[in-house]
VOBA-238214 format. One record per atom (N, C-alpha, C): residue number from 1; y, x, z. Coordinates in steps of 0.2 Angstrom, whole numbers. Atoms other than C-alpha are relative to their C-alpha. Last residue first. Layout:
// VOBA-238214
{NUM,{Y,X,Z}},
...
This chain:
// VOBA-238214
{114,{-3,-1,7}},
{114,{-79,-51,-96}},
{114,{-4,3,-4}},
{113,{2,-7,3}},
{113,{-90,-58,-82}},
{113,{3,1,-6}},
{112,{-5,-4,-4}},
{112,{-82,-74,-73}},
{112,{-1,7,-2}},
{111,{4,-3,-6}},
{111,{-97,-84,-79}},
{111,{4,4,4}},
{110,{-1,3,-7}},
{110,{-86,-96,-89}},
{110,{-4,3,6}},
{109,{5,5,-2}},
{109,{-93,-92,-106}},
{109,{1,-3,7}},
{108,{0,6,4}},
{108,{-77,-85,-113}},
{108,{-5,-5,2}},
{107,{6,-1,5}},
{107,{-74,-73,-99}},
{107,{0,-6,-4}},
{106,{6,5,0}},
{106,{-57,-73,-91}},
{106,{-5,2,-4}},
{105,{4,0,6}},
{105,{-44,-59,-88}},
{105,{-6,-5,1}},
{104,{7,2,-2}},
{104,{-30,-61,-75}},
{104,{-4,-1,-7}},
{103,{4,1,6}},
{103,{-14,-51,-77}},
{103,{-7,-2,2}},
{102,{7,-2,0}},
{102,{-3,-53,-62}},
{102,{-4,-2,-6}},
{101,{4,3,5}},
{101,{16,-52,-64}},
{101,{-7,2,1}},
{100,{7,-2,1}},
{100,{25,-47,-48}},
{100,{-3,-4,-5}},
{99,{5,5,-1}},
{99,{44,-48,-49}},
{99,{-7,2,-2}},
{98,{0,5,5}},
{98,{54,-32,-47}},
{98,{-5,-5,1}},
{97,{4,6,-1}},
{97,{59,-19,-34}},
{97,{0,-5,-6}},
{96,{-4,7,1}},
{96,{65,-2,-37}},
{96,{-5,-5,1}},
{95,{3,6,3}},
{95,{58,15,-30}},
{95,{5,-6,-1}},
{94,{4,-1,6}},
{94,{64,32,-26}},
{94,{-3,-5,-4}},
{93,{-3,-5,4}},
{93,{78,30,-14}},
{93,{-4,2,-6}},
{92,{-5,4,3}},
{92,{71,14,-6}},
{92,{3,5,-5}},
{91,{-6,-3,-2}},
{91,{55,24,-1}},
{91,{5,-4,-5}},
{90,{-2,-5,5}},
{90,{39,13,-2}},
{90,{8,2,1}},
{89,{0,-7,-2}},
{89,{32,5,13}},
{89,{1,5,-5}},
{88,{7,-3,2}},
{88,{28,-12,5}},
{88,{0,7,2}},
{87,{5,4,-4}},
{87,{43,-21,14}},
{87,{-7,3,-2}},
{86,{1,7,2}},
{86,{54,-7,7}},
{86,{-5,-4,4}},
{85,{6,1,4}},
{85,{58,9,16}},
{85,{0,-8,-2}},
{84,{0,7,1}},
{84,{74,17,22}},
{84,{-6,-2,-4}},
{83,{-4,3,5}},
{83,{71,35,27}},
{83,{-1,-7,0}},
{82,{-2,7,-2}},
{82,{65,46,42}},
{82,{4,-3,-6}},
{81,{-4,3,6}},
{81,{56,62,38}},
{81,{1,-7,2}},
{80,{1,8,1}},
{80,{49,73,52}},
{80,{5,-2,-5}},
{79,{4,3,6}},
{79,{47,92,48}},
{79,{0,-8,0}},
{78,{7,0,-1}},
{78,{51,101,64}},
{78,{-4,-4,-5}},
{77,{2,-7,1}},
{77,{69,104,58}},
{77,{-8,1,1}},
{76,{0,-1,7}},
{76,{71,85,55}},
{76,{-2,8,-1}},
{75,{6,3,3}},
{75,{65,82,73}},
{75,{0,1,-8}},
{74,{6,-3,-2}},
{74,{77,94,80}},
{74,{-6,-3,-4}},
{73,{2,1,-7}},
{73,{92,87,71}},
{73,{-7,3,1}},
{72,{-4,-4,-5}},
{72,{100,94,55}},
{72,{-2,-1,7}},
{71,{-2,-6,2}},
{71,{92,80,44}},
{71,{5,4,5}},
{70,{1,-5,-6}},
{70,{85,66,54}},
{70,{2,7,-2}},
{69,{-5,1,-5}},
{69,{91,53,42}},
{69,{0,4,6}},
{68,{3,1,-7}},
{68,{83,61,28}},
{68,{4,-1,5}},
{67,{-4,2,-6}},
{67,{89,60,10}},
{67,{-5,-1,6}},
{66,{-2,-5,-5}},
{66,{78,70,-2}},
{66,{4,-2,6}},
{65,{5,-1,-5}},
{65,{68,56,-10}},
{65,{2,5,5}},
{64,{2,6,-4}},
{64,{80,56,-25}},
{64,{-6,2,4}},
{63,{-1,0,-8}},
{63,{88,73,-28}},
{63,{-3,-6,3}},
{62,{3,-7,-3}},
{62,{82,77,-46}},
{62,{0,0,7}},
{61,{7,0,0}},
{61,{84,58,-50}},
{61,{-3,7,2}},
{60,{2,4,-5}},
{60,{102,58,-45}},
{60,{-8,0,1}},
{59,{-1,-3,-6}},
{59,{106,73,-56}},
{59,{-2,-4,6}},
{58,{5,-5,-1}},
{58,{98,65,-71}},
{58,{1,4,7}},
{57,{-2,-6,3}},
{57,{109,49,-69}},
{57,{-5,6,2}},
{56,{-4,-5,-4}},
{56,{100,34,-64}},
{56,{1,6,-4}},
{55,{2,-7,0}},
{55,{93,19,-74}},
{55,{4,4,5}},
{54,{-4,-3,-4}},
{54,{94,1,-79}},
{54,{-2,8,0}},
{53,{0,-8,1}},
{53,{86,-12,-88}},
{53,{5,3,4}},
{52,{-6,-3,2}},
{52,{80,-30,-85}},
{52,{0,7,-2}},
{51,{-5,2,-6}},
{51,{66,-39,-76}},
{51,{7,3,-2}},
{50,{-2,7,0}},
{50,{55,-40,-92}},
{50,{5,-2,6}},
{49,{6,4,0}},
{49,{56,-21,-94}},
{49,{2,-7,0}},
{48,{-1,7,3}},
{48,{68,-7,-97}},
{48,{-6,-4,0}},
{47,{5,4,0}},
{47,{70,10,-88}},
{47,{2,-7,-3}},
{46,{-2,7,3}},
{46,{80,25,-89}},
{46,{-6,-4,0}},
{45,{-5,-1,5}},
{45,{74,39,-77}},
{45,{2,-7,-3}},
{44,{0,-6,2}},
{44,{60,41,-65}},
{44,{5,2,-6}},
{43,{-5,-1,5}},
{43,{61,26,-55}},
{43,{0,7,-1}},
{42,{-4,-7,0}},
{42,{45,22,-46}},
{42,{5,0,-5}},
{41,{1,-4,6}},
{41,{41,3,-46}},
{41,{4,6,1}},
{40,{-5,-6,1}},
{40,{39,-8,-31}},
{40,{-2,5,-6}},
{39,{4,-6,0}},
{39,{31,-25,-32}},
{39,{5,6,-1}},
{38,{-3,-5,3}},
{38,{37,-43,-28}},
{38,{-4,7,0}},
{37,{-4,3,6}},
{37,{30,-60,-25}},
{37,{3,6,-3}},
{36,{4,3,5}},
{36,{16,-54,-13}},
{36,{4,-1,-7}},
{35,{5,-5,2}},
{35,{25,-42,-2}},
{35,{-5,-2,-5}},
{34,{-2,-4,5}},
{34,{40,-54,-3}},
{34,{-5,6,-2}},
{33,{-5,-6,-1}},
{33,{31,-66,8}},
{33,{2,4,-6}},
{32,{4,-6,-2}},
{32,{22,-83,3}},
{32,{6,6,1}},
{31,{2,0,-6}},
{31,{29,-101,3}},
{31,{-4,7,2}},
{30,{-5,0,-5}},
{30,{40,-100,-12}},
{30,{-2,1,7}},
{29,{3,3,-6}},
{29,{28,-94,-26}},
{29,{5,0,6}},
{28,{-3,7,0}},
{28,{38,-91,-42}},
{28,{-3,-4,6}},
{27,{-7,0,-3}},
{27,{36,-72,-40}},
{27,{3,-7,1}},
{26,{1,1,-7}},
{26,{17,-73,-43}},
{26,{7,-1,3}},
{25,{-6,-3,-3}},
{25,{20,-75,-62}},
{25,{0,-2,8}},
{24,{-3,4,-5}},
{24,{3,-77,-69}},
{24,{6,3,4}},
{23,{-5,-4,-4}},
{23,{-2,-68,-85}},
{23,{3,-5,5}},
{22,{-5,4,-2}},
{22,{-18,-76,-93}},
{22,{5,5,4}},
{21,{-4,-4,-5}},
{21,{-33,-69,-102}},
{21,{6,-4,1}},
{20,{4,-5,-3}},
{20,{-48,-76,-112}},
{20,{4,4,5}},
{19,{-4,-6,-2}},
{19,{-41,-93,-115}},
{19,{-5,6,2}},
{18,{1,-5,5}},
{18,{-54,-105,-123}},
{18,{4,6,1}},
{17,{6,-3,-1}},
{17,{-55,-116,-107}},
{17,{-2,5,-5}},
{16,{4,3,5}},
{16,{-36,-120,-108}},
{16,{-7,4,1}},
{15,{-1,-2,7}},
{15,{-27,-115,-92}},
{15,{-5,-3,-5}},
{14,{4,5,5}},
{14,{-24,-121,-75}},
{14,{2,3,-7}},
{13,{-3,-1,7}},
{13,{-20,-107,-62}},
{13,{-4,-5,-5}},
{12,{4,3,6}},
{12,{-23,-111,-44}},
{12,{4,1,-6}},
{11,{-2,7,2}},
{11,{-14,-100,-31}},
{11,{-5,-2,-6}},
{10,{5,5,-2}},
{10,{-22,-86,-21}},
{10,{2,-7,-2}},
{9,{-3,5,-4}},
{9,{-7,-75,-22}},
{9,{-4,-6,2}},
{8,{-5,-2,-4}},
{8,{-15,-59,-29}},
{8,{3,-5,5}},
{7,{3,-4,-6}},
{7,{-32,-64,-35}},
{7,{6,3,4}},
{6,{-3,-6,1}},
{6,{-25,-79,-45}},
{6,{-2,5,6}},
{5,{-4,-2,-6}},
{5,{-38,-93,-44}},
{5,{3,7,-1}},
{4,{1,-7,-2}},
{4,{-44,-101,-60}},
{4,{4,1,6}},
{3,{-4,-2,-6}},
{3,{-44,-120,-65}},
{3,{-3,7,2}},
{2,{3,-4,-4}},
{2,{-50,-124,-83}},
{2,{4,2,6}},
{1,{-4,-4,-5}},
{1,{-44,-137,-94}},
{1,{-5,3,5}},
């Protein structure tokens, strides 16, 4: 058995010494913040992955990112943009959140160089 460190959440990963790669589920960590356990993904239409599936109507996708809480006020006229953001500073109207899976690649000889 070999012990490696996940570069995202700094947790130990125990694998067989003959493994060349590993996918670590960082979302299972309980004592770290959501900025490490989740990631933001841009929504550009229908989607399907390990976290499920979903999508938005084409009309919604065309206008996503347009909502501005300062619209019609002086700050909005001068070009300021205020929107709801995720904890990783991505727009809520254009992104979705999912669990973070970290791909870790090992070398066969144990040197760390692939």
